[in-house]
Each structure stands twice: as C-alpha cells, then as structure tokens.
N, C-alpha and C positions, 0 to 999 in steps of 0.2 A: 346502431352499433351491435355487431354480433357478440355472442358470449365469449368467444375466443379472444377477441380484441379487448373486451372489458377485462378479462382475466390477465391478459398480458400487461395492460396498463397498470392494473392493481399490483401485480407482482413487481414490475419495474419501480413503481412509486415506493412500495414498501422496502424494496432492496436499497434504493437510494437513501431513504430516510433512516433505515437501520444501519447503514454503513457508517454514519456519523461524520461523513466528510462534506456534506452539502447542506446549505440552508434552503429555505422555501423557494427563493428566487432561482437558485441553481437547479433545483429539482424540476421546477416548471419549465425552465429553459431546456433541460436535457429531455424531458418528456416531449416538448414541442419539436425538438430536433429529431428524436427517434420516431415519432409518429407523424411527421410532417405531411406525408401523403394522405393521412386520414383526416386532415383539416379539423382538428378538435381544439376547442377553447379550454385550456387548462387553468385559466386565471382564478376560477372559484373552486378548484379541486381541494378536497380535504386531505391534509397530510398530518399523520400523527407520528411524532418522533419517539425514538426509544426513550424509555424511562429508566434505563439501566444506570449504573454508577461509575462507569469508566475505569474501574479498579484494575481489571485485567489488561485493558489497553494501556494504562499508565505504566505497567510493568514492561510491556512491549516497547513503549515509547522511550522509557529509560534505557532499555537494552540498546535501542537504535542510537540514542545519544552517546552511550558508552562506545559503540562501534565507530561513531564519527570521530571520537577521540583516538581511536586505533587507526586513523588514517583511511577509513573505509566510508565511502558515501552510502548512507543508509536512507532509503527513500520509502515513505509510506504511500500507498495507493498510487503506484507508479505505472501509468498507462493502463490500457484495458487488458492487454495480454502480455506475454513474455517478450514478444518481438518489440512491441511499443516500449516496454519497460527498459529493455537493453538500449534502445535508441535514446530514451530519455537519460539513462545513466551516463552514456557516452557524451551526450550534449552537456550535461552538468560537469563532467570531467573536463571538457574543453574550457568551459566557463571558469572552473576553479584553476586550471593551468594558467589561463590568461590573467588570473589574479595572483599568480606566483605561488599557488599551492600545488602539492604533488600527491594526490590520493593514489593508493596502491590498488584499490579494488572497490567493489560495490556490493550491496545487497538490497533487495527490494521485494515487495509483494505487489501484485497487480489488483485491479478491480475484480477480475475473475477470481483471484485468490480470496478476496474479501467475501465474495458471494459464497464461496465454498465454506469459509469460516462461519458465516452466518447460518448456513444450512447444516453443516456437519461438525462444527467446533474444531476444525483443522485448518491451519493456515500454512500455506507453502511459501517458502522464502527462496528466491533465486539469488545466486551469488556469482561473482566472477572477477577477473582482473582486466586490466586495460591493454595487455600486451598479447592476449591470446595464448598465454602460456598455461598449459594444464597444471603444471607444478605450482605456479603462483595462484591459480584459481583454487586449487586444493587447499593451499595455505589459508586463503581468504575464507573458504568454507569451514575450515577447522576453527578459525577465530570466531566466526559467526555462531557456529555450533556451540562452542564452549561458553560464549557470552550468553546465549539463550539458556543453556543448561544452568549457568551460575544464577540466572534470573528465576530459577525454579520452574521453568517450563518443562513439560514432558516433551522431549525432543526425539525425533526419529529421523535418522539419516544413514545411508549406507557408506558414507565417506568416499563417494566418487564425485567427480565433477559433472557427471551426466544426470544426476538426480538432485532435485531440490531438497532443502531441509524442511521438515514439517514439524510444526508444534501443535500441541493441543491447546486450544484457547476458546473460552466461551466469549464470543464477540460482544463487547459491551461499550464500544466507543459512542460517545455522545458529541454532537456538534458543538464546537467552541469557536465563536466568531473572532476571538482574540488570538488564535493560533494558526500559523501556516503549516500545512503539511505538503505532501507532494514535492515537486522540485524546489519550490521557494523555501519550504521548511527544511529540506535536506541541506540546501545551500547554507542557510542560516546556522543550522546545527553544526555543520562541518566547520564553518569559519569560527564559530564561538568555542569550539573544542580543539582547535589546532593553532 
C-alpha cells in the first residue's frame, strides 16, 4: 500500500470516528465501500473514538428539536453534500405529508459540513422551504438563525437565501447507539414536537 493510500484511509477513518454518527461496523462498511477497488481487509482496523463530552452537540441537538417544533424539518448529517441533503429533506417532507403533517421548511447540515466543523470549528447549515419561494425560504432562514442565536451560538449569516447560516462550534459529538439522527431521527423529532 502506498503512503498516499494509507494517509487517505487514516484520514477517512478518523473523520468517520470523530463525526460521532457511526459505530465500528458502520465505519468498516464505509471504508470497504470507499476503497473497494483497493481490496483491503478492514476487519481488524483499529478505530479510536472521540473522548469528548457531547456538550456542544447537545446544544445544537436541542436547537434542532426546537426547530422541529416550529414546523421545520431539522436534519443532522443529511447526505454527503447539499444536493443530497436537499433531496433527503424533500423525501422526508413527502413522507410527513403522507402522514398528515405539513412542514413549512427545512434545515440541515451535511457530512461535508461535519468535516469542516471537525477541522475548522465552523458548521454551515442549509435551509429552505418546500415551495421554492425565496420569501418563505428567507423566513425559514430567520427562524433558524434566531433559534441558533438563542442557543448562544456565535452565528454568522448575511440574511440572504443564497448563503448558508454558519455557527462556531467545537465538534464534540460522540456516538450514541440509542439515538437516531439523519432522516429517521429528524422524522421522529418532528412527529414528537408537532
């Protein structure tokens, strides 16, 4: 194995472990998929998980629960990038509509955003509405912005629909096997708060 590949595997493994969204089996499965052409056996790979305390993430989680109660679908670790995230948010919207709910908008951050938070202590949050209305999307953005501000995050946003809301956060999420995040968790949080 060349050094570049070793470094890439190490980086990916650490990123997945430090994100706090994956257990050991998930990480091995993702590594196997990502490096499928390299035919590597990951079954004995050493994975060290974050020893942080989840306190910053808990504040973010509570803000997302509050947003769920504001009729906004709030999704943690939603897709790999924004395009995937928007697709997932709309899929969840349809699912909620079929269950007689009527969410007005969404907010989420992607795995790419988690990576930036781990590296730079900044998390970008995407928001929008389901009718493609810039006015409604801006309203959603303002609700997300003020909820994050009330949660005592240092929030940066230019109050336009074209830019994400950014918070300063030292990423400290630890894996919790008893909690669902992503789409399942957002669905649960929305239903429990509406």
